[in-house]
DOMIVO-287317 format. One record per residue (C-alpha): residue in three letters; residue number from 1; x negated, y negated, z negated. Coordinates in steps of 0.02 Angstrom, whole numbers, plus 32768, in hexadecimal, padded with zeros to 4 digits. Layout:
# DOMIVO-287317
REC	zavo	vexdren	c1	c2	c3
REC	ALA	NUM	X	Y	Z
...
***
This chain:
# DOMIVO-287317
REC	zavo	vexdren	c1	c2	c3
REC	MET	1	2BC5	6B22	F0CD
REC	PRO	2	2B37	6B88	F117
REC	GLY	3	2B2F	6C3C	F0DD
REC	ILE	4	2AA1	6C88	F07C
REC	THR	5	2A1F	6CD1	F0F1
REC	ARG	6	29CE	6D7A	F0F0
REC	GLU	7	2926	6D24	F0CD
REC	GLU	8	296F	6CCD	F034
REC	VAL	9	29AC	6D75	EFF1
REC	ALA	10	28FF	6DBF	F010
REC	HIS	11	28B1	6D2C	EFB3
REC	LEU	12	2928	6D42	EF1F
REC	ALA	13	2901	6DFC	EF1E
REC	ARG	14	2845	6DD9	EF18
REC	LEU	15	285D	6D5D	EE89
REC	SER	16	28C5	6DE0	EE2D
REC	ARG	17	2845	6E68	EE53
REC	LEU	18	28C7	6ECE	EEB0
REC	GLU	19	289D	6F36	EF47
REC	LEU	20	292B	6F30	EFC5
REC	LYS	21	2941	6F8F	F067
REC	PRO	22	2966	6F2A	F106
REC	GLU	23	2A1D	6F60	F109
REC	GLU	24	2A2F	6F2C	F052
REC	LEU	25	29F4	6E7C	F07E
REC	ASP	26	2A86	6E67	F0F6
REC	HIS	27	2B01	6EB5	F07B
REC	PHE	28	2ACB	6E45	EFEB
REC	ALA	29	2AC8	6DAA	F05A
REC	GLU	30	2B81	6DC8	F081
REC	GLN	31	2BAA	6DE6	EFCA
REC	LEU	32	2B4D	6D4C	EF90
REC	ASP	33	2BAA	6CE4	F012
REC	VAL	34	2C4F	6D1E	EFC7
REC	ILE	35	2C13	6CF5	EF17
REC	ILE	36	2BD3	6C49	EF47
REC	GLY	37	2C77	6C25	EFA2
REC	ALA	38	2CDC	6C57	EF09
REC	VAL	39	2C74	6BE6	EE98
REC	ALA	40	2C8A	6B57	EF14
REC	ARG	41	2D48	6B6E	EF12
REC	VAL	42	2D4B	6B6C	EE54
REC	SER	43	2CE2	6ACE	EE54
REC	GLU	44	2D60	6A7B	EEC9
REC	VAL	45	2DF3	6AA6	EE59
REC	ALA	46	2DA7	6A6D	EDB5
REC	GLY	47	2DCB	69B4	ED9F
REC	GLN	48	2D74	6935	ED32
REC	ASP	49	2DF9	694E	ECAA
REC	VAL	50	2DD8	6A09	EC9C
REC	PRO	51	2D4B	6A2F	EC21
REC	PRO	52	2CD4	6ABC	EC4E
REC	THR	53	2CF5	6B59	EBE9
REC	SER	54	2CAB	6C06	EBDD
REC	HIS	55	2D4D	6C5A	EBA8
REC	PRO	56	2E05	6C2E	EBBD
REC	LEU	57	2E2C	6C4A	EB05
REC	PRO	58	2DD1	6C05	EA6D
REC	LEU	59	2D5B	6C84	EA22
REC	THR	60	2D27	6C94	E96D
REC	ASN	61	2C92	6CF8	E933
REC	VAL	62	2CBD	6D6E	E8A7
REC	MET	63	2C23	6D98	E842
REC	ARG	64	2C0D	6DF2	E79F
REC	ALA	65	2BB5	6D9F	E70E
REC	ASP	66	2AF8	6DAF	E713
REC	GLU	67	2ACE	6E20	E680
REC	VAL	68	2A23	6E60	E64C
REC	ARG	69	2A2B	6F1E	E63F
REC	PRO	70	29A6	6FA2	E622
REC	SER	71	294F	6FD7	E6C1
REC	LEU	72	28B8	703A	E6FD
REC	THR	73	2808	7001	E6DB
REC	PRO	74	279B	6FE7	E775
REC	GLU	75	2740	7089	E74B
REC	GLN	76	27E3	70EB	E742
REC	ALA	77	2823	709F	E7E5
REC	LEU	78	2782	70CA	E841
REC	ALA	79	2769	7176	E7F1
REC	CYS	80	27AE	71D8	E887
REC	ALA	81	2776	715F	E90F
REC	PRO	82	2708	71AE	E995
REC	ALA	83	2694	7117	E989
REC	ALA	84	268A	7081	E915
REC	GLU	85	2618	6FEB	E90B
REC	GLU	86	2615	6F5B	E88C
REC	GLN	87	26BC	6F92	E840
REC	ARG	88	2710	6F95	E8EC
REC	PHE	89	2748	701A	E965
REC	ARG	90	26C7	702F	E9EF
REC	VAL	91	2715	704C	EA99
REC	PRO	92	26C9	7063	EB46
REC	GLN	93	26B1	6FC8	EBB0
REC	ILE	94	2736	6FC6	EC38
REC	LEU	95	271A	6F29	EC9F
REC	GLY	96	265E	6F2C	ECB3
REC	GLU	97	2653	6E7C	EC6D
REC	ASP	98	2600	6E38	EBD0
***
């Protein structure tokens, strides 16, 4: 199985909007190779009779009953906000996108 290349790591970094140094590209390429190899080994072991699972033990969600309780009005919730607009908290734009 061919290893992941430095260029592939750089491409993934660009897609993820990560800025990586040249030495980090080599480091992450090695680490991703190890991860991909581990996943390939697990895929080899799992047979057709083994169902895919996310956890070795069965999990049960424990949730409380949904009860309506008194809460703040929108005006009370926004009273101390530095900025509010249309009954919402107004926050600075962080990504530069619409």
